[in-house]
C-alpha distance (Angstrom), angle and dihedral (degrees) to the residues before:
residue distance angle dihedral
M1 . . .
A2 3.80 . .
Q3 3.79 90.0 .
V4 3.80 90.9 54.3
A5 3.78 91.3 49.3
E6 3.80 90.9 48.6
R7 3.79 92.7 49.9
A8 3.81 98.5 41.1
G9 3.79 101.3 32.7
Y10 3.76 126.4 110.5
R11 3.79 113.0 -108.6
V12 3.78 102.9 -178.1
V13 3.81 106.5 30.8
P14 3.79 104.2 65.5
A15 3.77 129.4 -155.8
G16 3.77 115.7 -109.6
N17 3.76 133.0 40.6
G18 3.78 95.6 -104.3
K19 3.78 94.0 55.5
L20 3.78 90.4 41.8
A21 3.80 90.6 54.4
A22 3.79 90.2 51.7
V23 3.79 92.0 53.7
A24 3.80 92.3 42.9
G25 3.81 89.9 56.5
R26 3.82 90.1 59.8
L27 3.83 96.0 47.4
P28 3.83 99.5 84.0
D29 3.81 92.7 58.7
D30 3.80 100.2 36.8
P31 3.83 117.0 64.8
A32 3.82 92.2 178.1
L33 3.79 91.1 54.1
R34 3.81 90.1 47.6
A35 3.82 90.2 53.0
A36 3.80 92.6 49.7
F37 3.80 91.2 44.5
R38 3.82 90.3 51.5
M39 3.78 92.3 48.8
E40 3.80 91.8 54.1
L41 3.79 92.9 46.0
E42 3.81 90.7 50.1
R43 3.81 88.5 49.8
M44 3.83 89.1 52.7
T45 3.80 90.7 53.1
R46 3.80 91.7 49.0
E47 3.80 93.4 48.7
S48 3.80 97.7 46.6
R49 3.78 130.1 24.3
W50 3.83 89.6 -156.1
T51 3.76 97.7 67.1
G52 3.77 100.1 112.8
Q53 3.77 91.7 153.5
A54 3.79 90.8 58.6
H55 3.81 89.4 55.0
V56 3.80 90.1 49.7
L57 3.79 91.0 50.9
L58 3.80 90.8 47.8
S59 3.79 88.4 52.9
R60 3.81 89.4 53.7
L61 3.79 90.0 51.8
D62 3.79 90.5 49.1
L63 3.79 90.2 52.7
L64 3.78 91.0 47.8
E65 3.79 88.2 53.4
E66 3.84 91.3 46.6
R67 3.80 96.0 -110.8
P68 3.81 103.3 131.4
S69 3.81 96.0 165.8
D70 3.80 90.7 55.1
A71 3.80 89.3 46.6
A72 3.80 90.0 52.9
A73 3.82 91.2 50.4
E74 3.81 90.6 52.7
L75 3.81 91.3 48.2
E76 3.82 89.4 51.6
K77 3.80 88.7 54.9
A78 3.80 90.9 49.3
I79 3.81 90.7 49.5
A80 3.80 90.4 50.5
I81 3.82 87.4 58.4
D82 3.83 94.8 42.2
P83 3.81 106.4 24.4
R84 3.82 94.2 170.7
N85 3.80 94.0 59.5
E86 3.79 103.2 112.7
E87 3.79 93.8 -178.2
L88 3.79 90.6 62.5
R89 3.78 90.4 48.3
K90 3.83 90.1 52.9
E91 3.81 91.0 49.1
L92 3.80 90.6 50.1
A93 3.80 92.3 48.1
A94 3.78 89.6 52.4
L95 3.79 90.2 56.0
K96 3.81 95.6 49.7
P97 3.82 116.1 85.8
């Protein structure tokens, strides 16, 4: 079982908000880390259709990389998973001209 966890585990996107915040603080200055972070988030969205948080994090990356239309698309996916989340709706509205 340990071999499966080693092979299939996430290496860049950590569990827990504290660890996630630490990684997020390094993303603006580290394009390689951003790319690896994005790959793992995209894997999360492929492996589970209920990963709204992954879509939110992808939207943050898109904003960091100055891609507001991609960020809006990711927020729309997150809202489809969690339609009652008013904060996401506000974020999306702020991105729309």
